[in-house]
C-alpha positions in Angstrom: 45.5 17.2 23.4 42.0 17.9 22.1 43.4 20.2 19.3 45.9 17.5 18.4 43.3 14.8 18.1 41.0 17.0 16.2 43.7 18.0 13.8 44.6 14.4 13.3 41.0 13.5 12.4 40.8 16.3 9.9 44.0 14.9 8.3 42.4 11.5 8.0 39.3 13.1 6.4 41.4 14.9 3.8 43.4 11.7 3.1 40.1 9.8 2.6 38.9 12.3 0.1 42.1 12.1 -2.0 42.0 8.3 -1.9 38.5 8.5 -3.3 39.6 11.0 -6.0 42.5 8.7 -6.8 40.3 5.8 -7.8 39.4 7.6 -11.0 42.5 9.7 -11.6 46.3 9.1 -11.6 46.8 12.3 -9.5 49.7 13.4 -11.7 53.3 13.0 -10.4 52.0 12.3 -6.9 49.9 9.2 -7.3 47.6 8.1 -4.5 50.3 7.3 -2.0 52.1 10.5 -2.9 49.0 12.6 -2.2 48.6 10.8 1.1 52.1 11.8 2.0 51.5 15.3 0.7 48.2 15.8 2.7 49.6 14.2 5.9 52.7 16.3 6.0 50.7 19.5 5.2 48.3 18.8 8.0 51.1 18.1 10.5 53.2 21.2 9.7 50.1 23.5 10.0 51.0 23.9 13.6 54.3 25.6 12.9 53.5 27.5 9.7 49.9 28.6 10.0 48.3 28.1 13.4 50.1 30.9 15.3 48.7 33.2 17.9 46.1 35.4 16.4 47.7 38.8 15.6 50.5 37.8 18.0 48.1 38.8 20.8 48.2 42.5 19.8 44.4 42.8 19.6 44.0 41.8 23.3 46.9 44.0 24.2 45.2 47.0 22.7 41.9 46.2 24.3 43.4 46.0 27.8 45.8 48.9 27.3 48.8 46.7 27.8 50.1 47.9 24.4 51.0 51.3 26.0 53.4 49.5 28.4 54.8 47.3 25.6 55.6 50.3 23.5 57.5 51.8 26.4 59.8 48.8 26.9 63.4 49.2 25.8 63.0 46.6 23.1 61.5 46.7 19.7 57.8 45.7 19.7 58.2 43.3 16.8 61.3 41.7 18.2 59.6 41.1 21.6 56.4 39.6 20.1 58.4 37.5 17.6 60.6 36.0 20.4 57.5 35.2 22.4 55.9 33.5 19.4 58.9 31.4 18.7 58.3 29.8 22.2 54.7 29.1 21.2 55.9 27.5 17.9 58.5 25.3 19.7 55.7 24.1 22.0 53.4 23.3 19.1 56.2 21.6 17.2 56.9 19.2 20.2 53.3 18.6 21.3 51.3 18.9 18.2 53.2 18.6 15.0 55.5 15.7 16.0 52.7 13.5 17.6 50.5 14.0 14.5 53.3 13.3 12.1 54.4 10.1 14.0 50.8 8.9 14.1 50.5 9.4 10.3 53.8 7.6 9.8 52.5 4.4 11.4 48.8 4.6 10.4 49.2 5.9 6.8 52.6 4.3 6.1 54.2 7.6 5.1 57.4 7.5 3.0 60.3 9.2 4.8 63.3 10.7 3.1 66.5 8.6 3.1 68.9 11.5 2.9 69.8 13.6 5.9 70.2 16.6 3.6 66.4 16.5 2.8 65.6 16.6 6.5 67.9 19.6 6.8 66.3 21.4 3.9 62.8 20.7 5.2 63.8 22.1 8.6 65.1 25.3 7.0 61.9 25.6 4.9 59.7 25.2 8.0 61.7 27.7 10.0 61.5 30.3 7.2 57.8 29.5 6.8 57.2 30.0 10.5 59.0 33.4 10.4 56.9 34.6 7.4 53.8 33.6 9.3 55.0 35.5 12.3 55.4 38.6 10.2 51.9 38.2 8.7 50.3 37.8 12.1 52.2 40.8 13.4 50.9 42.9 10.5 47.4 41.6 11.2 47.7 42.4 14.9 49.0 45.9 14.2 45.7 46.7 12.5 44.1 46.5 15.9 46.0 49.7 16.9 43.3 51.6 15.0 40.4 49.3 14.8 40.6 47.4 18.1 39.3 44.4 16.1 41.5 42.5 13.7 40.2 39.0 14.2 38.4 39.0 10.9 41.7 39.5 9.1 43.0 36.4 10.9 40.2 34.3 9.4 40.5 35.9 6.0 44.2 35.2 6.0 43.5 31.5 6.9 40.9 31.1 4.2 43.2 32.6 1.5 46.1 30.6 2.8 44.2 27.3 2.7 43.8 27.8 -1.1 46.9 29.7 -2.2 49.4 27.9 0.0 48.8 24.5 -1.6 47.3 23.1 1.6 44.0 21.8 0.1 45.3 21.2 -3.4 48.7 21.4 -5.1 49.3 24.7 -6.7 49.9 23.3 -10.1 46.3 22.0 -10.2 44.7 25.4 -9.6 43.3 27.4 -12.5 45.9 29.3 -14.3 45.0 32.7 -12.9 44.9 31.4 -9.4 48.3 29.8 -9.9 49.7 33.2 -11.0 48.3 34.9 -7.9 49.6 32.1 -5.6 53.1 32.1 -7.1 53.4 35.9 -6.8 52.5 35.7 -3.1 54.3 34.3 0.0 51.7 31.6 0.6 53.3 28.8 -1.3 56.4 29.1 1.0 54.2 28.3 4.0 53.0 24.9 2.9 53.6 23.9 -0.7 57.4 24.2 -1.0 58.3 22.8 2.4 56.1 19.8 1.7 57.5 19.2 -1.8 61.0 19.5 -0.4 60.2 16.9 2.2 58.8 14.6 -0.4 61.9 15.2 -2.6 59.9 16.7 -5.5 62.1 19.8 -5.2 65.8 20.3 -4.5 65.6 23.3 -2.1 66.0 26.2 -4.5 62.6 27.5 -3.2 64.4 28.5 0.0 65.8 31.5 -1.8 62.3 32.7 -2.4 61.5 32.0 1.3 64.5 34.0 2.4 63.6 36.9 0.1 60.1 37.1 1.6 61.5 36.9 5.1 63.7 39.9 4.4 60.9 41.9 2.7 58.5 41.1 5.6 61.0 42.2 8.2 61.4 45.6 6.6 57.7 46.0 6.3 57.1 45.1 10.0 59.8 47.5 11.1 58.3 50.3 8.9 54.8 49.7 10.3 56.1 49.7 13.8 57.6 53.1 13.2 54.2 54.4 12.0 52.5 52.9 15.0 54.8 54.8 17.4 53.6 58.1 15.9 49.9 57.3 16.1 48.5 54.9 18.7 44.9 54.6 19.7 43.9 52.5 22.7 40.2 52.0 23.0 39.6 55.5 21.7 42.1 57.1 24.1 
């Protein structure tokens, strides 16, 4: 509950900032109310697209030696951790994202899509975004196999994501070179595209990009796991 309340307050702070900015600017195609909708939805969906278990728990598993047992299980390591994380995402969706979003709907008078198809596209975009984030956290966690410390990568990823995912500011308002970097990465598919689909600024074609990144990330995770099975270091052992 504390995390949910704190996240809600951060959202109100971001909204207040954009309301202030909007007093002297038209804010492009969004307008003031559009930016309120953009920021509010972004803040709510963080809990299913960004705020996942750090490294899927692999860092702690390496430190305790549990990783050796996990690698011996008759199930692929990535698949096992992914399934466990989907449970965490479902929990955060029900008890964090939904309450925050409902609060914003009433307090900030958010505009909701009229078409059921938009809701369906948004759900698909969020599911694909969550899967991409799972893959990213898995790759971060795998680094602990050799270093026993990968938490710094979690925070580095969060910092980069806050900028390149369109969370703090729409991607089209970034400097040209940052826009290029952002659009060549998977980050816009975590926040920017799902939000614009929900606000009906996009028709859902971005889902093809999300799907392509999901496929690519899956192969990378499988390949990295194969490498890990050949060389595993647990607390120097």
